[in-house]
N, C-alpha and C positions, 0 to 999 in steps of 0.2 A: 299587321297580320304576322303571326309567329311562324317560325321556320318548322317545317314538317320534320319530325324526328324519324330516325331510321327504325324500321320494324324490328331490328335485332334487339334482343334484350340487353340492357346495360350491364356491364361487368361491375360486380360489387367488390370493392377494394377492401380487404381486411387489413386495416391500419395496424391493429394490434399484432397480427402475425408478421407484418412487415417490420414493425419495431423490434420484435423478438429476434427476427433473422439478422437485423442490423447489429443488435447487441451481441448476438452469438459470434458474428464476425469480428467483434472487438474484444472477445474474451482472450485471456492469456493462455497459451498452450505450452510455453517453455520458458524457463528462467536461466540466467547465467550471472554469476556473481561479478561485481566490479572489483577488480584486484589491482588496478593501476592508479587509483586515486582520482579518477575523473569526478567532476562535481556537477551539481545542478546550480544554476544561477537564477536568482529571483530578486524582485524589488518589492518594496512596500509603498503603498500610496502615500503614507505619511512622510516618506523621504524618497521621492521618485528619482532623484539624481544619484542615489547610492545603490550599488549592487551588492548582494549577499551571496555567499557560496555555501553549499551543503554537500557533503560527500554522498555520491550515489551508492546505494546498497546493492543494486542489481540492475540487470536489463531484462526486459520481457518481450517475447515474440507473441504478437497477436495473431489470431486466425486469419486476418486479412493481410498478413505479411509485414505489417509495420512493427518496428522495434522501438520500444519506449524505455526511458530511464525510470527507475523506481526508487522512491525514498520512503522511509517510515515517517509518515506525516499525519498528525492528529490521530485518527482512529483506524488507519489502515496502511498497508504498503501500497502507495499511491503512484500512478503514472504522473510524471512531472508536468505534462501538458495540462493536467486537470487543475493545477494550482492557478486559480483566477479569482482571488478573493480580495475585497477592499482592505480588510484588516490583516489577514495572515500572509498574503503575498501573491505575486503574479509571476508565473514562469517566464523567463527570458530566453534561456538556452542552456547548453552544456559547455563545460570549460575544462581544458587541460591545464592544471595549475603549473605544470612544468614549462610549457611553451606559452601559457596565457592565451591560447587560441580559444575563441568562442565560436561554437557551432550549433546549428538548430536541429540536426537530426543525428541519430546514433551513428557511431563510426562504422566503417565498412567491416572491420574485423569482427565486431560483435554481431553484425547481421549474418555474416558467414558462419560464425560459431553456432548461433542459435538455429539457423536453417538446417545445418548439417545434423545437429543434435536432434532436432524435431523429426527429421527424416529417419534417423536411426532408431529413435524411441517412438515408433509410430503406434500409439496405443489405439486399440479398437474401442469405439464409442459404445457405451452401455447406458441403459436407462437410469441406473443408480449412479450417484456421484461417487467417484473413486479417487484415490490418492495418485497423483501423477509424478510429483517430484518433491524432494526436500533439499533445502539449502541450509548450511550452518550459518549462524549469525556471527560476524567477525568484527562488528563495529561497536559492540558494547551497548546496543540499544536496550532500553528498559521500557516496561509497560506499567502504567498506573492503572490498577484494576479496581473497579467499583461494583459492588453488589447491591441487591435490593435491601430495603430496611435500614437499620442503624449500623450495619456492619462497617467497620473502618476500612478505608481504602488501603490497598497494598501496593508497594513498589516492587516489581519483580523483574529480574533479568530475562531477556529474550535469548533463547538458546538456538533457535532455528526458525525456518519458515516452510510451510507446506503449501504446495500448489495443487488444487483439486481440478477434476475434469470439467467443472462448470466455470472455471476461470477464477474462482475465489482463492485468496491467499490468507492463511491463518498463521499467527505467531505461536510458537511453541514455548510454553512456560513450564516451570518445574513445580511439582507437588513435593514440598520438602519432606513430608512424612514418608514418601516412597523412594527417596534417594538411597541407593545401595552402594554406588561407587562414584568417585569423583576423579577427574573432572566429568561433568555431565556431557554426554555425547548424543547425537541423533540416534534414535532407535531405543534409547533407554525408556524403561517402562514408567518412569516418573514424569515424563513429559506429556502435556495435554494441550490441545488448541485453546487459545485464550477465550474466545467467545463461547466455548462449550460450557464454561463455568461462570463467566463474569458478564454482568449486564453491559458494562462499558469498559473499553480498553483504550487508553491514550498512550501514544508512544513518545519517548524522549531520547535524545542523544545522551551519551555517557556523561558528558560534563554537566548537563542539566540534572541528571539523576543524582550525581554526586552532590550538587548544591541542595537538592531536596533532602538527601540524607544528612547533610550538615545543617539543615534547618535554616537555610538562608532566608531572612525575612521577606525580601522582595519576591523570591520564588514561591514561598508559602502563601503570600498574599495573592499572587497570580493563580495559584492552584485553588485557593478558596473561592475566587471569583469563577473559576472554570467549573468546579464541582457543585457550587451552590445552586439549589433548585430555583427556577424562575419564580419571581414574586407573584403572588396572586393579585390580579388587578383589583379585586374587591377589598383587599386589606388596606 
């Protein structure tokens, strides 16, 4: 015989609303550039005993209070802890190359810097997505931009990063036809968010971008594999 249920109506749990609230708590609300050379450390499944280092571009404060390191990785400015891929790499921790110290969480001084800045620049929430912050790009990051149709891909220098109120980050690229002064600086009218014009945007560090410009055969072959459309199974 079954157990008699309570006469009270059961609560309906809105899983989608809960998921959206959790995502909102993880959105980035403030950025701080990394100016002391701290690195992200990761490993590849193909060589698990080898660690690789990559300079951190910035630190980000999430709405839940956690501070995460950020690198220009694949198609976005990505929190390091999201790197968990069989082929491209798995996040291990952060590293101070001067002391060779390896640590798992953001240093205390970055946490304090971001918390104080977020409290000072306390923006009022609006229904429309608004610009919160801009950072200059200081590492020479480049973007490989691809459009629809047969348009050739373009390799463009990244001049800065924009953080929006929904937590999204966009790379700022230059429209060469609108450049009026050099060097190009944040606020110049020639700059535009990458994804506002390009279907796909992939990020590369400066040394890889230079090898692309020099038409390094190995790099061009890797690019061809990356941008080549998937084969039709029926062909």
